[in-house]
C-alpha positions as a printed Julia matrix, in Angstrom:
67×3 Matrix{Float64}:
  -0.02   0.02   -0.05
   1.13   3.23   -0.66
   2.41   5.3     2.32
   2.14   9.59    2.62
   5.81   9.45    2.65
   6.31   8.01   -0.28
   3.25   9.95   -2.03
   5.61  13.35   -0.83
   8.58  11.56   -2.22
   7.27  10.83   -5.21
   6.0   14.06   -6.24
   9.4   15.92   -5.86
  11.34  13.32   -7.59
  11.3   15.93  -10.5
  11.11  19.26   -8.54
  11.15  21.17  -11.32
   8.07  19.54  -13.4
   4.68  19.64  -12.88
   2.86  17.78   -9.45
   1.0   15.98  -11.81
   3.43  14.97  -14.14
   5.62  13.68  -11.32
   2.35  11.51   -9.81
   1.0    9.88  -13.2
   3.64   6.89  -12.13
   1.18   6.65   -8.88
  -2.21   7.37  -10.83
  -3.7    8.19  -14.25
  -3.65  11.74  -15.36
  -7.09  12.29  -16.28
  -7.39  10.86  -12.45
  -5.13  13.07  -10.59
  -6.61  16.21  -12.52
  -9.88  15.13  -11.45
  -8.66  15.51   -7.67
  -6.66  18.65   -8.57
  -9.76  20.19  -10.08
 -11.89  19.49   -7.17
  -9.35  20.68   -4.53
  -8.82  23.9    -6.0
  -5.33  23.04   -6.54
  -3.49  24.64  -10.23
  -2.67  21.85  -12.56
   0.54  23.54  -13.49
   1.79  23.72   -9.36
   5.2   23.18   -8.9
   5.5   20.68   -6.04
   7.13  23.43   -3.86
   4.5   25.38   -4.77
   1.81  23.16   -2.78
   0.58  23.6     0.88
   1.37  21.09    3.73
  -2.15  20.87    4.18
  -2.72  20.72    0.65
  -0.21  17.32    0.25
  -2.35  15.61    3.04
  -5.77  16.52    1.29
  -4.67  15.33   -2.07
  -3.03  11.91   -0.33
  -6.2   11.12    1.3
  -8.92  11.79   -2.06
  -6.61   9.42   -4.43
  -6.79   7.17   -1.87
 -10.31   6.94   -0.84
 -10.93   7.71   -4.55
  -8.77   4.0    -5.77
 -10.61   1.65   -5.17
């Protein structure tokens, strides 16, 4: 099972790339875009610009909707 630390680590795997692209190794891009929009996260945001509270919300939403 995917843990929060591993999720954040993957998000920062390429810090200068867009977060959504870094996370496509874990989730389909379409699904990521849906959750980003749901949470009001800019699709072009870089990992370092995401507030820590948003990381947790994003992780929880993706885990809940994974099933």
